[in-house]
C-alpha positions, 0 to 999 in steps of 0.5 A: 813625507819628504824626509827620507824616512826608513823603517816603520813610519810611525816609529820614525815620527815618534823618534823625530817629533819636531820634524813631523810637526814642522812638516804638518805646520807647512801644510797648514800654512799652505792652506790645508783645513785638515791634517792627518795623524801619522798613523796610516800603518797604525793597526797592530797587524801592520805594526807587527811587521816591526815587532810593535803590535803591543804598542799600537794603542799607545803609539796612536795616542802619542802620534795624534797628540803630536799632530794636535800640538803641531796645528792646535785648534786652527785646523781639523785633525783626522785620525788616519787609518790604513790597511792591515797589509792582509786580506780579510775573509772571504778573500783572505785568511784574516778573520773578519772579527780579528780585523774589526778588533784591530781597527777598533783598537787603533780608532779607539786610541785616536778618538781618546787622543782627541782627533776630530774625524776618522779617515779610513783610506788607501783601502784595496779591499771593500771587505777590509774597508767595511771592517774598519768602518764597522769598528769606527761606528762601534768605537766612537761617534766621530765622523768617518770618511772612507777612501778606496784605492782604485787601479787604472782600470777603475777597480780596486785590487779585489775587483770593486768598482767606484759605484759599488764601493760608494753604495756599499759604504754610504749604506753602512754609515760612512759620512763621506766616501771617495778615492785616494792614492794609486793614480793622479787626479786625471784618472780619478775623474771617471771615478767621481763621475761614476759615484756622483749620481748615487752619492748621498754623502760628500765625495773625497778625492786625494790623488797622487801628484801624478806617477813616480818617475826616475829622475837624476837617480831619484824617484819623484812624482811627475805632476807639478802644482799647476797641472795638479790644480787643473785636474783637481778643479775638474774633480771639484766640478764633477762633484768632489767636495773633500779635496786633498793630496796623497803621494808626492803632493807637497805644500806647494801643491796644497797652496796652489789648490787652496788658493783656487778653491777659496770661497767656492761653494760645495758642489750640490749633491744629487738627490734622486732616489734610487735603490740598489743591492751590491756584492763586492764587485757588482751593483744591482739596481732595483726599480727598472727591469724586473730583478730576479732573485734565485730561490734554489739555495734552500735545503728544503726538499734537497737531500744533496744540499742538506747533506752538504750543509751538514758536512760543512761543505758549501760547494753544492750551494756554489754550484746552485748559485753558478747555475742560477747566475748562468740562467739569468738571476740577478740576486741569489737567495741564501737559506740554510735553515734545517734541523740539527745545525748551528744556523748562525755559523752555517749561514755566515760560512755560506755567505762568505763562500758564495761571496768569494765564488760568485759576483751576484748580490745575496738575499739573506733568508732567515727568521733567526735574528742572531743568524741574520746579524752574523751573515750581515756583518761579514757580507762584503756588500749591501745585502737584501734581508729576507724578510722582516714581518711587519707585525712581528714583536721584534720588528724594531730589533730587525729594522735596527739590524737593517739600518746598522748594516745598511741592508735593504729588506723585504717587509712581510705584511703579516703578524700572528696570522696572514691578512686575507685582504689587501687593505689589511695587509696595507695597514701593516705595511704603512705602520712598519714603514712609519717605524722604519722612517722614524729609525732613519731608514728611507723608503728606498730600502724597503721591498714589500712582499705582496704575499702570494697564496695558493689559489687552490685553497684561496681562489681570490688570493691572486687578486688581493696580491695584485691590489697590494702590489699596485697600492705599494707602487703608488706609495713609491715602495718596491715590491717582490713576490714568491711566484711559485707559491700561487700554483701549489697543489695544482697541475701544470704549475708553470702556466699559473706561475707565468700568468701571475708574473705577467699580472704582477709586472703590469701592476708594478712588480719590481722583484720576483723570487723564482727559479731563473732556470724556468724557461717560460718565466725567463722568456716572459720576464724578458718580454715584459721588460721589452714591452714596458720600455725597460730594454732599449732596442730589444738588446737583452731580448734578442740576445737571450733568444739567440742564445736559447736557439744556439747549441749549448757550449760544452760545459767545462767539467772535470779538473779543467772546470774545477780550476776555472771555477776555483773549486778546491773541494771538488778538485781532489776527487776529480784528480783522483778520478783522472789519474785512473786514465792519465798520468800526472803530467798529462793532467797538468799539461792538458787540464790545469795549465789550459784552465789557468790560461783561460782564468788569466784571459778572463782576468785580462778582460775584466770578467774575473778579478783577483779573488777569482784568480786566488780561488783558482790558484788554491784549487790548483794547489790542492790538485798539486798535493796529489800530483807532485808525488807522481810527477817523478814517475812520468817526468819527461819535461822539466819545470818551467823555471825557478824563481826567487821572489822578494820584497826589497829592503826597507819595504814590508808590503808583500800582498802582491808578491805573495799572490804572484808566488801563488800563481807562479806555483800553480803554473808549475814554477819552482818558487823560493819566496824570501819574504819582505824587507830582504837585503840585496845580498841575500836575494843575489846569494839565494838566486846563485845557490838555487840557479834561479832563472828569474828574480822577481822583485816587489816594492810598494813604497817610492822610497824603496824602489831604488833598492831594486836598482841595487839588486840588479846591479849586484846581480850583474856584478856577481855574473848572474844570468838570472833574468829580473822582473819587477812590479809593485804599486810604485813601479812603472814600465818606464821605471823598470826599463830605467833600472835595467829590469828585463820585464815589468809585471803590472799585476799578478797575472801579468807577472806570470805572463812575463815569467813565461816570456822570459823562459821562452826567450832564454830557451830560444836565446 
């Protein structure tokens, strides 16, 4: 909006209905075919920042009615749904179902008020977008569009790339998927190009009018209508078919765009079939190189894992997942089934923990439908279900779960008994595929298990399995085998397993459930991929063989390793052990800080994303509970510095600031976090009282960035020597320099580096 609003936008709009309606009508006159309700911050979680959470439903209904009054039936009215301002589990503290309930309340009110569609937008976190989409699907029957916000590196704040977001959300039932805010249209071109080959739904783009700049003492966006339209047409040509504007786009921008697009046909969507699984940060395509599903997160025969699960501790499962990832697994199978546990709750917790700790997609392995739904619901990606019996009485029930949550699934060709021959198995496969397609599930979502039996008891078993794999391949169905079953009860099992895998790959096998750490199977898989033309220039084969011959790098163990992997559970015991031979300062300086530096380096290179940063910071916080009381006895070195943090007056967004505070604390800084919507006077008074070395200021809204200038001016007037660093979505390095800040932090990791630089500069100056 261009109306200089302050405080809660939704409350302002209700207090100024004519101003809101006039603005919306201006966009309609400019050629907009859809106008959004003024409800971006309309969840009860967001409205609670203003003490309005109990009025959420009523405010959304009234705001939707105002928009309908403004535009009548001339254009579509979209119910606008934005983020809660909180991170949803597994990456944050907001319970998933609480997030779903909050979105359902808002979306239900918007639907009751008569909006034509729901737009879930400006989502920083794929899991929160999933929660909102599930809420919409369970609350109304309106079309639902979902738009993520990507940073300049092409990932969301929590590390999701454009392709992964698209595949996950369209599989979950979004009617359109795309991107908005954060950047101008030029930066979105690569995002659309990444989405288009996999898009089965329209692609949405709503860029800003460039980036905010300071001009004549006012924050403005730097892209005029002509340049905006130039890049929007490039986005249209790249495949975007729902085009609009976000921050800084005036009716003039929309009028220019509408004039250029009038009469243009919608871009054709590509229809080549593909199959893919996703985590929150990775896409695993199925149907090219052999996909290995790691089998080791299964308590059967593993006493340590059983004990860990019974204690509600998932770190042993994480350790097994890390080992399998390092050995080359593409997907991790997760099974928690054993006597004496609540499988639904345990499987849910395992999925949440593994999703936060590891980047690999998950295969959810359970025979319990309630456990299956509990896990699918909270899994922040597109999962693989292991498995659905083709002849089971609950076939349709399980297929409907797969469809609801957009999962791929393994189809077991068995009923009350295991068919001995391939033709018998294929009858069951064909019947189940027909039912799945009737329910709207495409063949690309199905992976048939050829059923591997032990040749020790059934000499022809492998032959029948190969016939199933070959026949399914001809039917354009993906296949999977549990490799190690073939050798059960026989000596030298490794050779039989390898032979079966080679035979199966030749017959068209797509996926294998096995131990990825088995060197023979690993080498055979790489060799088969190379010989089948799935490894261009032998790159993966050569790299793997070279790595196998090279001496193993020393494993990062102890406190250092726990920080690196973010193991908050194990680090307590490791710190206690380290304190037997080292003092607290030596552990911090020799283990924790170097490990945090490596975590920061991994973040900068794109190997780690925000969830990994936060996980490592939480591990350090757990270590500091033990170390801080012991620091006084060995302290020869002061803390790095004292920092006062605040989100400036008028701005209630503090996710980024909170992360900065967590990381600064983990690096040893003394942090005084004043929260959000903090007046300049209070910031300066606190900095003076605490003798702060650094003041850190955050702002997300362009309308509040000028408050940073006010804080800096007041600090200088009061003679404070504190250095000032600034950051936030609406802040750029150029803006930071223009208002007199000493440093700019583009993200949390950069803010820590900036704080260290300021302290070093102060020490040397």
